[in-house]
C-alpha positions in Angstrom: 12.0 43.3 17.6 9.3 39.9 16.9 8.1 38.3 20.1 7.7 35.3 20.6 4.9 33.0 19.7 3.6 30.8 22.7 3.1 27.7 21.1 4.1 24.0 22.4 4.6 20.4 20.3 2.8 17.7 21.2 2.2 14.2 20.3 -1.7 14.4 18.0 -4.6 12.2 19.4 -7.5 11.2 18.0 -9.4 14.0 19.0 -7.1 16.7 17.6 -9.0 15.3 14.0 -11.2 18.4 13.4 -8.5 20.8 14.1 -6.1 18.9 12.1 -8.5 18.5 9.0 -9.3 22.7 9.3 -5.7 23.2 9.1 -5.4 21.0 6.6 -8.1 22.7 4.6 -6.7 26.4 5.2 -3.5 25.0 3.6 -4.4 22.6 0.5 -6.2 22.9 -2.4 -9.3 20.4 -2.2 -7.7 18.1 -4.8 -5.2 17.6 -1.9 -6.8 16.9 1.1 -6.8 13.9 2.2 -9.8 11.9 3.7 -10.6 12.2 7.9 -10.9 8.0 7.7 -7.0 8.3 5.8 -5.7 11.0 8.5 -6.7 9.3 11.1 -5.7 5.9 10.0 -2.3 7.6 9.4 -2.4 8.3 13.3 -3.5 4.8 14.4 -0.5 3.2 12.3 2.4 5.8 13.3 0.8 7.9 15.9 4.7 7.7 18.1 5.6 9.7 14.8 2.6 12.7 14.2 3.0 15.9 16.2 1.1 19.2 16.6 1.9 22.5 17.6 -0.6 24.4 19.9 -1.3 27.7 20.6 -4.0 30.0 22.4 -6.6 28.8 19.7 -5.7 25.0 19.5 -4.0 23.1 17.3 -2.2 25.6 14.5 0.3 22.8 12.5 0.9 19.2 12.6 2.9 16.8 10.7 2.3 13.2 10.3 5.4 10.8 9.5 6.0 7.3 9.8 9.4 4.8 9.5 9.8 4.0 5.9 12.6 2.9 3.4 14.6 5.0 1.5 12.5 5.4 -1.9 9.4 4.1 -1.0 6.6 7.4 -1.6 3.4 7.3 0.1 0.7 8.3 -2.8 -1.8 11.0 -1.5 -4.7 9.6 0.1 -3.1 6.2 0.8 -2.9 5.0 4.6 0.4 4.6 6.2 2.6 1.0 5.7 5.6 1.7 8.2 8.4 -0.1 7.3 9.5 -3.3 9.7 13.0 -2.2 8.6 12.9 1.0 8.2 15.8 3.4 7.5 14.1 6.8 6.9 11.9 8.6 8.6 9.0 9.5 5.8 7.7 12.9 6.5 4.2 12.8 5.0 2.4 15.8 5.7 3.6 19.1 7.3 0.9 22.3 7.6 1.0 25.1 9.7 -2.6 27.6 10.2 -2.4 30.7 8.3 -2.6 32.8 11.8 0.9 30.8 12.3 2.7 31.1 9.4 6.4 33.1 9.2 6.6 32.3 13.4 8.8 28.9 12.3 6.5 26.3 13.4 7.2 24.1 10.6 11.1 24.4 11.1 10.1 23.7 14.6 7.7 20.6 14.2 10.3 19.0 11.8 13.7 19.5 13.8 11.2 18.2 16.9 10.4 15.1 14.6 14.2 14.6 13.2 16.1 14.8 16.9 13.4 11.4 17.2 14.3 9.8 14.7 16.8 7.6 16.3 18.7 4.9 14.2 17.3 5.9 11.1 19.7 7.1 8.5 17.6 9.6 6.4 14.6 11.3 6.0 12.3 11.4 3.1 9.0 13.5 1.7 7.5 14.7 -1.1 7.8 18.6 -2.1 4.2 20.1 -3.6 3.5 23.3 -3.4 6.5 25.4 -4.3 8.3 23.8 -0.9 11.4 22.6 -2.3 13.2 25.7 -1.2 11.9 25.3 2.4 13.0 21.9 2.1 16.7 22.7 0.9 17.2 25.2 3.8 16.5 22.5 6.2 18.9 20.1 4.2 16.8 18.1 2.2 17.7 17.3 -1.3 15.8 16.0 -4.7 16.5 12.9 -5.4 15.4 10.6 -8.4 12.7 7.6 -7.0 13.4 4.7 -8.5 10.9 2.1 -9.6 7.5 2.1 -11.3 5.6 2.1 -8.0 6.9 5.2 -6.2 7.5 6.7 -10.2 3.6 6.0 -9.9 2.9 7.2 -6.3 4.5 10.4 -7.0 2.2 11.2 -9.6 -0.8 11.3 -7.5 0.0 15.0 -6.0 -0.9 17.5 -8.7 1.2 19.6 -9.4 5.4 19.7 -9.1 6.0 17.1 -7.0 9.5 16.4 -6.0 11.0 13.7 -3.3 14.0 14.9 -1.6 16.1 13.6 0.8 18.1 14.0 3.7 21.0 12.1 5.5 20.9 11.6 9.6 23.4 11.5 11.1 24.4 10.6 15.3 24.2 7.4 17.1 20.8 6.2 17.9 19.3 3.0 18.6 17.8 0.6 15.8 14.3 1.5 16.3 12.8 5.1 15.6 11.0 6.6 18.4 9.7 9.3 16.2 7.8 11.0 19.5 8.0 11.0 22.8 4.7 11.6 24.1 6.5 14.9 26.4 7.9 17.7 23.6 
């Protein structure tokens, strides 16, 4: 019998930056690691949509997201540009530290933010590092991107990168509230 892994989810803070970068370094090859200044700018642009998982040792996972428009792709290493009339919750970066793999944290981080995507019709992301199966299990399907800008942004990711979309359902307010400050 597997015992529950003790962790909690909370809003990301600026003082989590070093821990977030450490998780990123443990999960991505150097070509996919994003600069501290970019990570901090994303937190400032869409802090209500950025969440961490914390265990007894500290931050063990995170998810960066922001309100966007369906079909828009954030290039690797670019800052977030939240859409004024958002219809999509764009999940940009999900990482779980190796010490916490296999504990369901990635799924919980995604479910946590999706539950707060009030009024948004869809969620989208770029699947990298052979993770399409994980995303498919969460209801995402591969989708084509339209327009040269989106295709160029997708091409900034090394290896196979797939744009994936999930339709969201349910009532909600017309604006996103990705993170209530209490998970």
